[in-house]
C-alpha positions, 0 to 999 in steps of 0.5 A, spaced: 068 837 167 075 836 163 081 836 167 086 841 164 092 836 166 088 831 161 089 835 155 096 837 157 098 830 158 095 828 151 101 831 148 107 827 149 112 833 149 108 837 154 107 831 158 115 830 158 116 838 159 111 838 165 114 832 168 121 835 167 119 841 171 116 837 177 123 833 177 127 839 177 122 842 183 124 836 187 131 836 186 131 843 188 127 841 194 131 835 197 138 838 194 139 833 189 141 827 193 137 824 199 141 823 206 147 828 205 143 835 207 137 836 211 133 843 209 134 849 213 132 856 212 136 859 206 136 853 202 132 851 196 125 850 201 124 857 202 126 860 195 134 860 197 139 857 193 139 849 194 146 846 196 147 842 190 153 838 193 155 831 192 157 827 197 163 824 194 166 831 194 165 832 187 164 839 184 157 842 185 153 846 180 152 852 185 157 856 187 157 861 194 150 865 193 148 870 199 141 873 199 140 880 200 141 883 207 147 878 209 151 871 207 147 865 206 149 860 211 147 854 207 144 847 208 146 844 215 151 838 213 150 831 216 156 826 218 156 822 212 157 829 208 163 830 213 166 824 212 166 824 205 172 829 204 178 831 209 177 838 207 170 837 210 172 834 216 177 840 218 172 845 216 167 842 220 171 842 226 172 835 227 164 834 227 163 840 232 160 844 226 155 839 226 152 841 232 144 843 232 146 849 237 151 855 236 156 851 232 161 857 232 161 857 240 162 849 240 167 850 235 171 855 239 170 851 246 173 845 241 179 850 240 179 852 247 180 845 250 185 843 244 189 848 246 190 846 253 191 839 251 196 841 246 200 846 249 204 842 254 207 839 247 208 845 243 213 851 244 210 858 242 214 858 235 210 851 234 204 854 236 205 860 231 207 855 225 201 851 227 196 857 227 199 860 220 199 853 217 191 852 220 190 859 217 192 858 210 190 850 209 183 853 212 182 858 206 182 852 201 178 847 206 173 852 208 172 855 201 172 847 198 166 846 203 162 852 202 162 851 195 159 844 196 154 847 201 152 852 196 153 858 201 158 863 202 159 862 209 156 856 212 154 856 219 157 849 220 164 851 218 167 853 224 175 851 223 176 859 223 173 860 230 178 854 232 184 857 229 182 864 231 181 862 238 188 858 238 191 865 237 187 868 243 189 863 247 197 863 245 197 870 248 193 870 254 197 864 257 198 863 262 192 866 265 187 863 270 180 860 268 177 866 269 181 870 265 181 864 259 173 865 260 173 872 259 177 871 253 172 866 250 166 871 252 169 877 249 171 873 242 165 870 241 161 877 242 166 880 237 165 874 232 157 874 233 156 882 233 162 883 228 163 890 229 167 895 225 172 893 223 170 886 223 164 887 219 168 890 213 173 884 213 167 880 213 163 883 207 170 885 203 173 878 202 170 872 199 171 865 199 175 861 204 179 868 205 173 871 207 171 866 212 178 865 215 180 873 216 174 876 220 175 871 226 183 873 226 181 880 226 176 878 232 182 875 235 186 881 235 180 885 237 179 880 243 187 881 245 186 889 245 181 889 250 184 884 254 191 888 254 186 894 256 183 891 261 190 889 264 193 896 263 187 899 267 185 894 272 192 890 273 189 883 271 
């Protein structure tokens, strides 16, 4: 029996078209360049948008896209991708966002530890300036990285958690380790569950502002809870 593919391949134009379709499928599957990305759910392997970035920080042919029912968290980047541009290094929390396990929590731990390290050298005014600067630079950097990852809010981007937890620590300090741990747990719960109004900010604002703003709101809600606990329990 004659293979139908043999009939198609006998026509050079049809053969070239078929090869082009096959190459396009391979590019979608592997992200266009081997080594920078590993496949994960929500990427091109399961029908979602492929990352489409370039490792040297060049423009991507895919902007942020989200599947129905939530934000696309994007492909998981590698260390090589992170080193390809300073914005990626910042957005990925100086490598903490590369964690395979809860990168947002790992980034918050980094924010906690870095606050304790820097606090002896910064005044309250210095911290406010650093947090404001980190917020506005983060809007640009996280948007830049998100576009290269082909996602609206990549799970690996955790600079937003770092800056927001600096804000929490600034207002709870001085506090015992137990008090700081309580602030950490409350902040992570707000950031993960995203109750109103955090959810409204998360869904309303797009790009880098959307990535950064919901964590700042989570920080203020954390501080509100801590204030209420201190008011009613005297701690």
